[in-house]
C-alpha positions as CSV (number, residue, x, y, z in Angstrom):
1,M,-2.2,-13.3,-33.7
2,S,-1.1,-11.3,-30.7
3,P,1.9,-12.4,-28.7
4,A,1.4,-14.5,-25.6
5,V,1.3,-12.7,-22.2
6,P,4.2,-13.6,-20.0
7,T,3.6,-16.1,-17.2
8,G,4.7,-16.2,-13.6
9,L,4.5,-12.4,-13.0
10,S,3.3,-11.2,-9.6
11,G,1.0,-8.3,-8.9
12,A,4.0,-6.4,-7.3
13,E,6.0,-6.7,-10.6
14,I,3.0,-5.4,-12.6
15,V,2.7,-2.5,-10.1
16,K,6.4,-1.5,-10.6
17,A,5.9,-1.5,-14.4
18,L,2.8,0.7,-14.1
19,E,4.6,3.1,-11.8
20,R,7.5,3.4,-14.2
21,A,5.0,4.3,-16.9
22,G,3.5,7.1,-14.7
23,F,0.5,5.4,-13.1
24,A,-0.1,6.6,-9.5
25,H,-1.4,4.6,-6.6
26,V,-4.9,5.7,-5.7
27,S,-6.1,3.1,-3.1
28,T,-6.0,-0.5,-2.0
29,R,-9.0,-2.5,-0.9
30,G,-8.2,-6.0,0.3
31,S,-5.7,-7.5,-2.1
32,H,-6.5,-5.3,-5.0
33,A,-4.6,-2.0,-5.7
34,K,-6.0,0.8,-7.9
35,Y,-3.7,2.8,-10.1
36,R,-4.6,5.8,-12.2
37,W,-3.0,7.8,-15.0
38,G,-5.2,10.5,-16.6
39,E,-8.5,8.9,-17.5
40,R,-7.1,5.3,-17.2
41,T,-7.8,3.3,-14.1
42,V,-6.2,-0.1,-13.6
43,I,-7.1,-2.6,-10.8
44,V,-4.2,-4.9,-10.0
45,P,-4.7,-8.0,-7.8
46,M,-1.7,-8.3,-5.5
47,H,-1.3,-12.0,-5.9
48,R,2.0,-14.0,-6.1
49,T,1.3,-15.0,-9.7
50,L,-1.3,-13.7,-12.1
51,S,-3.0,-16.0,-14.4
52,P,-2.7,-15.2,-18.2
53,G,-6.4,-14.1,-18.3
54,T,-6.0,-11.7,-15.4
55,L,-2.8,-10.2,-16.8
56,R,-4.6,-9.7,-20.1
57,S,-7.3,-7.9,-18.3
58,V,-4.8,-5.6,-16.6
59,L,-3.1,-4.9,-19.9
60,R,-6.5,-4.0,-21.5
61,Q,-7.3,-1.6,-18.6
62,A,-3.9,0.1,-19.0
63,D,-4.4,0.1,-22.9
64,W,-1.0,-1.7,-23.1
65,S,0.3,-4.3,-25.5
66,V,2.5,-7.2,-24.4
67,E,5.5,-5.2,-25.8
68,D,4.5,-2.1,-23.6
69,L,4.5,-4.4,-20.6
70,K,7.9,-5.9,-21.4
71,A,9.4,-2.5,-22.0
72,N,8.2,-1.3,-18.6
73,L,9.3,-4.4,-16.7
74,K,13.0,-3.6,-17.3
């Protein structure tokens, strides 16, 4: 069983983690920011808190595990 995704994280916190890992901002449309690194494109909703399912989707797009996210949040 995979570890549970953290709760209470905002879109801004996820963006900071992505930028630490080398993702670059491409564009923003409405409240959704697009980040790219190589062939990977990640869409991050810039909401105050992300639901676990939304965060799981962002991790899947970035090809990250929960441990990868925790390592880049520091």
